[in-house]
Residue frames relative to the residue before (quaternion, step in Angstrom):
aa qw qx qy qz dx dy dz
M 1.0000 0.0000 0.0000 0.0000 0.00 0.00 0.00
T 0.2429 -0.7806 0.5573 0.1452 3.48 -0.94 0.85
G 0.3886 -0.7731 0.4270 0.2625 3.52 1.18 -0.22
L 0.8467 -0.1679 0.1392 0.4853 3.58 -0.63 -0.99
R 0.6240 0.4290 -0.3307 0.5633 3.62 1.38 0.11
T 0.5824 -0.5470 0.4995 0.3347 3.38 -1.32 0.52
H 0.6125 -0.5560 0.3736 0.4196 3.67 -1.04 0.57
K 0.6123 0.5565 -0.3218 0.4603 3.72 0.90 -0.83
L 0.7088 0.4374 -0.2320 0.5024 3.61 0.78 -1.00
H 0.6303 0.5399 -0.3302 0.4496 3.58 1.00 -0.66
K 0.6282 0.5272 -0.3230 0.4724 3.60 1.09 -0.83
K 0.6854 0.4688 -0.3156 0.4591 3.59 0.94 -0.96
Y 0.5899 0.5806 -0.3243 0.4579 3.58 1.15 -0.61
K 0.6636 0.5069 -0.2778 0.4748 3.52 0.91 -0.89
K 0.6319 0.5503 -0.2639 0.4777 3.53 1.15 -0.94
Y 0.6447 0.5071 -0.2646 0.5072 3.48 1.07 -0.91
Q 0.6094 0.5291 -0.3670 0.4626 3.73 0.97 -0.82
R 0.6978 0.4993 -0.2825 0.4290 3.51 0.66 -1.20
A 0.7145 0.4526 -0.2301 0.4814 3.70 0.97 -0.79
S 0.7884 0.3402 -0.1601 0.4869 3.76 0.92 -0.79
F 0.6776 0.5077 -0.3128 0.4305 3.72 0.94 -0.80
R 0.1364 0.7856 -0.5933 0.1107 3.59 -0.18 1.24
P 0.5875 -0.5586 0.4442 0.3814 3.72 -1.26 0.81
G 0.8278 0.3018 -0.2260 0.4155 3.31 -1.17 0.92
Q 0.7010 0.3709 -0.2204 0.5678 3.62 1.43 -0.16
C 0.2819 -0.7496 0.5802 0.1481 3.43 -1.09 0.73
V 0.4361 -0.7181 0.4881 0.2364 3.56 -0.64 1.16
L 0.7020 0.4735 -0.3021 0.4379 3.55 0.98 -0.79
C 0.6079 0.5023 -0.3502 0.5054 3.64 1.21 -0.58
D 0.7399 0.5156 -0.2433 0.3570 3.56 0.75 -1.11
K 0.8285 0.3017 -0.0783 0.4652 3.54 1.02 -0.88
V 0.5132 0.6927 -0.3978 0.3140 3.60 1.24 0.07
G 0.4118 0.7656 -0.4325 0.2395 3.65 1.10 -0.37
A 0.7617 0.3836 -0.1584 0.4976 3.45 0.55 -1.41
K 0.7772 0.4177 -0.2190 0.4166 3.74 1.02 -0.58
T 0.3896 0.7333 -0.4750 0.2912 3.39 1.37 0.30
L 0.2014 -0.7898 0.5679 0.1147 3.63 -0.87 1.13
K 0.7995 0.0796 0.0081 0.5954 3.65 1.01 -0.56
N 0.1533 -0.7655 0.6206 0.0728 3.52 -0.93 0.97
F 0.1320 -0.6863 0.7121 0.0670 3.56 -1.30 0.80
R 0.6907 -0.4114 0.3620 0.4718 3.62 -1.28 -0.12
H 0.8139 0.2122 -0.0813 0.5347 3.79 0.70 -1.03
W 0.7768 0.3448 -0.1391 0.5083 3.55 1.12 -0.51
R 0.0802 -0.7478 0.6513 0.1010 3.63 -1.34 0.32
I 0.3120 -0.6769 0.6369 0.1969 3.46 -1.44 0.46
V 0.0129 -0.7848 0.6194 -0.0149 3.47 -0.90 1.02
R 0.5703 -0.5786 0.4781 0.3338 3.45 -1.41 0.44
N 0.3285 -0.7251 0.5676 0.2101 3.59 -0.96 0.78
L 0.3796 -0.7539 0.4905 0.2168 3.57 -0.47 1.31
F 0.7862 0.2377 -0.1120 0.5593 3.62 0.89 -0.62
P 0.0320 -0.8503 0.5251 0.0134 3.75 0.61 1.15
W 0.5194 -0.5525 0.5166 0.3976 3.60 -1.31 0.22
N 0.0884 -0.8748 0.4761 0.0124 3.64 0.45 1.20
R 0.5155 0.5973 -0.4408 0.4280 3.60 1.18 0.14
V 0.7984 0.2084 -0.1229 0.5513 3.58 1.08 -0.59
A 0.7353 0.4374 -0.2481 0.4545 3.67 1.11 -0.37
K 0.3918 -0.6820 0.5887 0.1866 3.46 -1.12 0.96
I 0.7560 0.0574 0.0490 0.6502 3.33 1.14 -1.08
Q 0.0859 0.7972 -0.5962 0.0392 3.61 -0.92 0.67
H 0.0283 -0.7817 0.6190 -0.0701 3.54 -0.71 1.29
L 0.3055 -0.7206 0.5827 0.2188 3.41 -1.31 0.08
I 0.1416 -0.7199 0.6586 0.1669 3.69 -1.14 0.59
I 0.0276 0.8066 -0.5872 0.0612 3.35 -0.98 1.15
P 0.5296 -0.6117 0.4487 0.3795 3.67 -1.03 0.44
K 0.5235 -0.6453 0.4447 0.3344 3.45 -1.02 0.67
R 0.7064 0.4177 -0.2484 0.5147 3.45 1.24 -0.63
H 0.4676 -0.6779 0.4661 0.3235 3.66 -0.66 0.90
A 0.2725 0.7111 -0.5723 0.3042 3.54 -0.49 1.39
M 0.3729 -0.6637 0.6107 0.2177 3.38 -1.59 0.56
Y 0.7526 -0.4432 0.2516 0.4170 3.54 -1.05 0.41
P 0.7025 0.4862 -0.2839 0.4353 3.50 0.79 -0.91
R 0.6991 0.4579 -0.2308 0.4983 3.56 1.29 -0.62
L 0.4172 0.6744 -0.5054 0.3401 3.55 1.14 0.20
N 0.3326 -0.7241 0.5382 0.2747 3.68 -0.88 0.66
N 0.7153 -0.4645 0.2937 0.4316 3.49 -1.34 0.21
Q 0.5915 0.5479 -0.3934 0.4418 3.70 0.93 -0.54
E 0.6429 0.5614 -0.2931 0.4308 3.61 0.99 -0.81
R 0.7072 0.4791 -0.2278 0.4674 3.26 0.94 -1.23
K 0.6391 0.5269 -0.3326 0.4509 3.59 0.91 -0.74
E 0.6484 0.5155 -0.2943 0.4767 3.48 0.98 -0.94
L 0.6561 0.5022 -0.3372 0.4512 3.61 0.81 -0.87
E 0.6254 0.5018 -0.3630 0.4747 3.66 0.94 -0.67
K 0.6547 0.5093 -0.3343 0.4474 3.61 0.83 -0.98
I 0.6872 0.4749 -0.3087 0.4549 3.61 0.90 -0.85
K 0.5775 0.5420 -0.3661 0.4886 3.58 0.99 -0.62
L 0.7650 0.3901 -0.2517 0.4464 3.71 0.63 -0.85
D 0.7835 0.4095 -0.1740 0.4337 3.47 1.02 -0.78
Y 0.8170 0.1991 -0.1262 0.5262 3.41 1.22 -0.51
L 0.6684 0.5034 -0.3283 0.4382 3.65 0.79 -0.87
N 0.6761 0.5329 -0.3190 0.3964 3.61 0.82 -0.88
N 0.7135 0.4427 -0.2399 0.4872 3.40 1.23 -0.44
Q 0.6826 0.4716 -0.2370 0.5054 3.57 1.40 -0.12
Y 0.8134 0.2306 -0.0663 0.5298 3.55 0.93 -0.85
D 0.4512 -0.6618 0.5205 0.2958 3.67 -1.24 0.43
V 0.8221 0.0618 -0.0422 0.5644 3.68 0.82 -0.74
L 0.2298 -0.7167 0.6482 0.1158 3.42 -1.40 0.72
A 0.0069 -0.8319 0.5509 -0.0661 3.77 -0.21 1.13
E 0.1039 -0.7110 0.6934 0.0536 3.41 -1.17 0.87
A 0.3756 -0.7315 0.5334 0.1984 3.60 -0.80 0.95
T 0.4070 -0.6718 0.5143 0.3442 3.65 -0.87 0.46
P 0.7112 -0.5214 0.2899 0.3720 3.50 -1.34 0.52
R 0.5784 0.6118 -0.3480 0.4124 3.51 1.30 -0.61
I 0.7776 0.2751 -0.1782 0.5365 3.69 1.08 -0.58
Q 0.4868 0.6712 -0.4804 0.2859 3.67 0.99 -0.24
S 0.3320 -0.7284 0.5611 0.2107 3.58 -0.91 0.97
V 0.7660 0.2069 -0.1452 0.5910 3.72 1.21 -0.31
P 0.0202 -0.8821 0.4707 -0.0001 3.45 0.64 1.06
E 0.6419 0.5730 -0.2988 0.4128 3.67 1.23 -0.37
H 0.7188 0.3251 -0.1915 0.5840 3.53 1.38 -0.23
F 0.4527 -0.7026 0.4865 0.2545 3.53 -0.57 1.20
H 0.1962 0.7699 -0.5963 0.1149 3.68 -0.97 0.66
L 0.1829 -0.7262 0.6531 0.1123 3.58 -1.15 0.57
H 0.3804 -0.6892 0.5763 0.2195 3.51 -1.24 0.88
L 0.1771 -0.7467 0.6368 0.0748 3.60 -0.94 0.99
I 0.0198 0.8521 -0.5185 0.0686 3.41 -0.60 1.15
V 0.1727 -0.6927 0.6873 0.1341 3.58 -1.20 0.75
L 0.3932 -0.7506 0.4954 0.1912 3.56 -0.60 1.25
K 0.5486 -0.5948 0.4746 0.3465 3.49 -1.27 0.52
């Protein structure tokens, strides 16, 4: 089962995971520089290389610039995320999604999926 990605994209994603996901490294920290679409003080929006293309016309990720999980976000990061949600994300995307730990491919770095539906 490929889930939210087409079979072809799911195969590419699995190949990417085998080649790029290494212990002690964070794929979101290491690979986001060239893919940043929008910067905020504590957050950035990046293009998702392997979007949920069965349901998404556009899929980006919002991630903290600092490597952190949600419980470890500081007050400034949390406040800015709430402001971004209200002032920016609600006007740009249809769905904000957070995967559960059971299916997260990058569980150690907080991120939300930003989706424009097909």
